[in-house]
C-alpha positions as CSV (number, residue, x, y, z in Angstrom):
1,M,23.3,24.2,66.8
2,K,26.8,23.9,68.1
3,F,27.9,22.8,71.4
4,D,28.5,25.9,72.4
5,E,25.4,27.5,72.1
6,L,24.3,25.1,74.9
7,P,24.6,26.0,78.7
8,L,27.7,23.9,78.8
9,I,30.8,24.5,81.1
10,A,33.9,25.3,79.8
11,P,36.0,22.2,80.8
12,I,33.2,19.8,79.2
13,L,33.1,22.4,76.0
14,R,37.2,21.8,76.1
15,A,36.7,17.9,75.8
16,L,34.0,18.1,73.8
17,Q,36.4,19.8,71.5
18,D,38.8,17.3,71.9
19,K,37.0,14.6,70.7
20,K,35.9,17.4,67.6
21,Y,32.5,17.1,68.4
22,T,30.7,20.5,67.3
23,E,26.8,19.7,66.7
24,P,24.9,17.8,69.3
25,T,22.5,15.6,67.9
26,A,18.8,15.4,67.7
27,I,18.4,14.0,71.5
28,Q,21.1,15.6,73.1
29,E,20.1,19.1,72.2
30,K,16.3,18.6,73.4
31,A,17.7,16.6,76.9
32,I,20.8,18.4,78.0
33,P,19.4,21.6,78.5
34,L,16.1,20.0,80.7
35,I,18.4,17.8,82.5
36,L,20.4,21.5,83.3
37,E,17.2,22.5,84.3
38,Q,16.9,19.9,86.7
39,N,13.5,18.2,85.3
40,D,12.6,14.4,85.4
41,V,13.2,13.4,81.6
42,L,11.2,10.1,79.7
43,G,13.1,9.6,76.8
44,S,12.5,7.7,73.2
45,A,16.2,7.2,71.9
46,Q,17.4,4.2,69.7
47,T,21.2,3.0,70.3
48,G,23.2,5.1,67.8
49,T,21.3,8.2,68.6
50,G,24.0,9.8,71.1
51,K,21.7,8.8,73.9
52,T,24.6,8.4,76.3
53,A,26.1,11.8,75.5
54,A,23.0,13.6,76.1
55,F,22.2,12.5,79.6
56,A,26.6,11.9,80.5
57,I,27.1,15.5,79.5
58,P,24.7,17.3,81.7
59,I,24.8,15.1,85.2
60,I,28.7,15.8,84.8
61,Q,28.2,19.3,84.9
62,R,25.3,19.1,87.8
63,I,28.2,17.4,89.7
64,H,31.2,19.7,88.7
65,K,29.0,22.8,90.3
66,M,27.4,20.8,93.6
67,E,30.8,19.2,94.2
68,S,32.9,21.4,96.6
69,G,36.1,19.4,95.9
70,G,36.6,18.7,100.0
71,G,36.7,15.4,101.1
72,K,36.1,12.1,100.3
73,P,33.9,12.1,97.2
74,Q,30.3,11.0,97.9
75,L,28.3,9.1,95.3
76,L,25.4,12.1,93.8
77,S,25.0,10.1,90.3
78,L,23.4,6.4,89.8
79,I,23.4,5.4,86.4
80,V,22.0,1.7,85.9
81,T,22.3,-0.7,82.8
82,P,21.2,-4.0,82.0
83,T,24.7,-5.4,80.8
84,R,28.2,-5.1,81.7
85,E,28.9,-4.3,77.8
86,L,26.5,-1.0,78.1
87,A,27.8,-0.1,81.6
88,I,32.0,-0.2,80.2
89,Q,30.8,2.0,77.2
90,I,28.5,4.3,79.1
91,D,31.8,4.5,81.9
92,D,34.3,5.1,79.0
93,N,32.3,8.0,77.5
94,I,32.4,9.4,81.1
95,R,35.6,9.5,81.1
96,L,35.9,11.4,77.8
97,Y,33.7,14.1,78.7
98,S,34.9,14.7,82.4
99,K,38.6,14.7,81.6
100,Y,38.9,18.4,82.9
101,T,36.5,18.3,85.8
102,N,37.7,16.6,89.1
103,L,34.4,13.9,88.6
104,K,35.4,11.0,90.2
105,H,33.5,7.6,88.6
106,A,33.5,3.9,88.5
107,V,31.7,1.3,86.6
108,I,30.6,-2.5,88.8
109,F,29.6,-5.4,87.0
110,G,28.9,-9.3,87.7
111,G,31.3,-11.9,86.1
112,V,34.6,-10.8,87.8
113,K,35.8,-10.6,91.1
114,Q,34.5,-7.8,93.1
115,G,37.7,-6.6,94.6
116,Q,39.0,-3.7,92.1
117,Q,35.7,-2.8,92.1
118,V,35.4,-2.5,95.8
119,D,38.6,-0.6,96.4
120,K,37.7,2.3,94.1
121,L,34.3,2.3,95.4
122,K,36.2,2.9,99.1
123,R,38.1,5.5,97.7
124,G,34.9,7.6,96.6
125,V,33.2,8.4,93.7
126,H,30.3,11.0,92.4
127,L,28.8,8.9,89.7
128,L,28.4,5.3,89.8
129,V,27.3,3.0,86.5
130,A,26.3,0.2,87.5
131,T,24.4,-3.2,86.3
132,P,21.4,-4.3,88.4
133,G,22.6,-7.8,89.8
134,R,26.0,-6.4,91.2
135,L,25.1,-3.0,92.4
136,L,22.3,-5.0,94.7
137,D,25.4,-7.1,95.9
138,L,27.4,-4.4,96.7
139,I,24.6,-2.6,98.9
140,D,24.0,-5.7,100.8
141,Q,27.4,-6.3,101.7
142,G,27.7,-2.6,102.6
143,Y,29.9,-0.5,100.3
144,I,27.6,1.5,98.5
145,R,25.2,3.9,100.2
146,L,22.2,5.7,98.2
147,S,21.4,7.8,100.4
148,D,22.9,11.0,98.9
149,V,22.1,10.3,95.1
150,K,21.0,13.3,93.9
151,I,20.6,11.7,89.8
152,F,19.1,8.8,89.1
153,V,19.1,7.3,85.5
154,L,17.8,3.9,83.8
155,D,18.8,3.2,80.6
156,E,17.9,0.9,78.3
157,A,14.5,0.2,80.1
158,D,13.1,-2.4,77.6
159,R,16.0,-4.8,77.7
160,M,16.0,-4.4,81.6
161,L,12.9,-5.3,81.9
162,D,13.2,-8.2,78.4
163,M,16.3,-9.6,80.5
164,G,13.8,-10.0,83.7
165,F,15.0,-7.3,86.1
166,V,11.9,-5.6,86.9
167,N,12.1,-6.5,90.5
168,D,15.5,-5.3,91.1
169,V,14.7,-2.3,89.8
170,K,12.0,-1.9,92.2
171,K,14.1,-2.8,94.9
172,L,16.8,-0.1,93.5
173,L,13.6,2.8,94.0
174,K,13.2,1.6,97.7
175,L,16.7,2.5,98.6
176,L,16.7,5.6,96.4
177,P,16.0,9.0,98.1
178,S,12.2,10.5,97.4
179,Q,13.8,13.6,96.2
180,R,16.1,12.9,92.9
181,Q,15.7,13.7,89.5
182,S,15.4,10.5,87.2
183,L,16.4,9.9,84.0
184,F,14.6,7.4,82.3
185,F,15.7,6.0,78.4
186,S,14.0,3.5,76.3
187,A,14.1,2.5,72.8
188,T,10.8,1.6,73.0
189,M,7.9,2.0,75.2
190,P,5.5,-0.4,75.7
191,K,2.5,0.0,78.5
192,S,4.9,-2.1,80.7
193,I,8.0,0.4,80.3
194,L,5.8,3.5,80.5
195,S,4.1,1.7,84.1
196,L,8.1,1.1,85.0
197,A,8.5,5.0,84.4
198,N,5.5,6.3,86.0
199,E,6.9,4.7,89.2
200,I,10.2,6.6,89.1
201,L,9.8,9.7,87.4
202,T,7.6,12.8,88.8
203,N,6.0,15.4,86.0
204,P,8.7,14.2,84.0
205,K,9.5,16.2,80.5
206,K,9.3,13.7,77.3
207,I,11.8,13.5,74.3
208,E,11.1,11.6,71.4
209,V,13.6,12.2,68.9
210,N,12.9,9.0,66.4
211,P,9.4,7.2,65.8
212,V,9.5,3.9,68.1
213,S,11.1,0.9,67.1
214,S,12.6,3.1,64.6
215,T,16.5,2.8,62.7
216,A,18.7,5.3,63.8
217,E,19.6,7.6,60.8
218,T,23.5,5.8,61.2
219,I,21.7,2.7,60.0
220,Q,21.2,1.5,56.1
221,Q,18.7,-1.7,56.4
222,F,18.7,-4.0,53.0
223,L,16.7,-7.3,52.8
224,F,17.0,-10.2,51.2
225,Y,15.0,-13.1,50.1
226,T,16.7,-16.1,49.7
227,N,15.5,-19.8,50.8
228,R,17.1,-21.9,53.3
229,T,19.7,-24.1,50.8
230,D,20.8,-20.6,49.8
231,K,21.4,-18.5,52.7
232,K,25.2,-20.0,52.7
233,K,26.3,-18.9,49.2
234,L,24.2,-15.6,49.4
235,L,26.3,-14.8,52.8
236,L,29.3,-15.9,51.1
237,H,28.7,-13.3,47.9
238,I,27.8,-10.1,50.4
239,L,31.1,-11.1,52.1
240,T,33.0,-10.3,49.0
241,D,32.3,-6.8,49.0
242,Q,35.8,-5.8,49.9
243,K,34.0,-2.2,51.3
244,I,33.6,-4.3,53.8
245,D,36.0,-4.3,57.5
246,Q,34.4,-6.0,60.1
247,V,31.0,-8.0,60.3
248,L,28.7,-9.1,62.8
249,V,26.3,-12.6,62.0
250,F,22.8,-13.0,64.3
251,S,22.3,-17.2,64.3
252,R,19.1,-18.3,66.1
253,T,21.4,-20.9,68.0
254,K,24.5,-21.5,68.9
255,H,24.9,-24.9,67.0
256,G,24.0,-22.6,63.9
257,A,26.8,-19.8,65.1
258,D,29.4,-22.3,64.9
259,R,28.6,-24.2,61.5
260,I,28.4,-20.6,59.9
261,A,31.6,-20.0,61.4
262,R,33.0,-23.2,60.0
263,D,31.9,-22.9,56.8
264,L,33.1,-19.0,56.3
265,H,36.5,-20.4,57.6
266,K,36.7,-23.3,55.2
267,N,36.2,-20.1,52.5
268,R,39.3,-18.3,53.9
269,I,36.7,-15.8,56.0
270,S,38.9,-15.0,59.2
271,T,36.1,-16.1,62.1
272,A,35.0,-17.0,65.7
273,A,31.7,-17.4,67.0
């Protein structure tokens, strides 16, 4: 299937052509029509499967058709995600897909001063991407009202619970209109996630494009059996591969990460922890 076979409007197809996107991924092919038909959706999808576009593209189209174009934009869609990095990434993608529409969007997250974020909110946005803490904070301050939200997205729900945001999410649910479209995406579906989904969704359409806890098709995995004394030598051996451009190494502790960085630096490998 091609993107132009999906029921998408010309401005969005043009933006996708600019990015040389021609064929939707499995989750995009399944989710986009269901969301455009205003169904609640429960999606199980791994990172790397194109999940953000699966919900962002139809939301942009729905807002484009809802919005009359006059007056200050109303907040019609809210996307909640657990980390600032994910929030920024989603907002960047929305910018790409909506470039030929009149959509006004913003991203808010904690860890920075709120001034610039508040200024953008005051000018009005149709779509807001947010982390839970900063979102509730700005709601309490009166800068955000959720009464007009028509589409709500909870992204990376399992990470949200792992990071202790379940109470924040439940607070948000009480502030959202009961009549809304809700989209719920999670990489895994344990009982705790399904219980939360039941609180959020109404007769949802279920999409599962990858087995639970599987790896995205874009990822290759290899396992090396070694022991503690040889791990350093093995890592150095792997990094001699000239095809490797950038590497992300995970360590169990902060001190371990610092130690690995020092060892690699001694071997003339540019490294930061």
